[in-house]
N, C-alpha and C positions, 0 to 999 in steps of 0.2 A: 439170514445174514444180510441179504439185500435190504431189508427194511431197516436194519440197524445202521447200515452205512448211509442210507437215505436220511434216517432220523438224525444221525450225527451231522450230516451236511446241513440239514435244516437248522439245527441248533447253532452251528457255527455261523451260518448266514444271518440268523436272528441276532446272535451276539455282535457281529460286526455292524449290523444295521443300527442296533441300539447304541453301541459305542460310538459310531459315527455321528448319530444325531445328538448325543451328549456333547461330543467335541464341537459340533457346529453351534450348539446352543450357548456355549460359554463365550462371553464377550472377551475380546482381546484388548489389552491395554496397550496404548502406544508406548514405544520404548523411549528412553531419554533422547536418543539420537533423532528419532522421528519428531518429537515435540520441539527439540532445539531447531531442527530444520524448518518446522512450521513457523516458529517464532521468528526465525531469520527471514523467511519469505514474507511474513506479514510486515516486519520492519522495513524490508526493501520496498514493498508495495507502498507503504505509507510515505517513505522518502520520495519515491517516484511521483506519487500523487502531489506532494507538496511542491516538487520541482515543476510539474506541469501547471499547477496553479500559479506559481510565480511567473512562468513564461507567458501564460495567458493574460495575466494582469499587466505584464510589461507591454505586450502587444497592444492591448486596449489603450493604455496610457500613451503609447507612441502615436497611435492613430488619432487620439484626441489632440495631442500636441501638434501634429502635422496640420490638422484642421484649423487650430488656432493660429498657427504660423501663416497659413494662407490668408486668414482673415486679417492678420496684422499688416500684410502688404498694402491692402486697400483701405486701411482704417485711418480715421482722423486722429489728431493728437489726443483727444479725450478718450476715444475708443482704444487707442494704442495702450494707454495707461491701464485701462480696465482689462484688456487682453493680457498684458504683461503680468498683472496681478493674478489673474486666473492661472496663467502658466506657472507662476511661482507657487501658488497654492497646490496645484496638481503635482508639482515636483516634490514638495514637502510631503504630501500624502503618499506619493509613490515611494519615497525613501523610507517612510515609516512602515508601510506595508511590506516592502522588501526586507527591511530589517527584521520584522516579525517573522516572515516566512523563512529567512535564513536561520534565525534562532530555532525555529521549529525543525528545520532540516538537520541542524547540528545536534539537537536533542535526540532525534530519531536515529541518527548515525551513532551517537553515543550509546543508546539503548541496544542498537544492533551489535556493536562491538562487545558490549557487556554480555549479551546473550550468547555470543559466539564462544565465550570461555577463553581461557589462557592459550596463548600460542605455544607450540612445542618447538 
């Protein structure tokens, strides 16, 4: 009787061990909520990186402008004209870059809203 009980326990233990390894071996698919959350996080990260890029570009343009403004104080009439032209060119380039980055941010926000699904 004792050997039958031991044998039954060993079979039960082996069964659970095999069943556990089969359950572990099966890959799990992410749920719709998990994939939506991942997409939302990715979109938020992209928006944040675009914002950081815009801020960094703004800071560098402002530093260049301040350097040109200091040069402008001590410049002759000919140099003033050249410096003012460079300032104007930088201003236009900055506005174009900012417009492009703002468009990218709006597009990312739009994708983020669309991936979020309808509001309840």
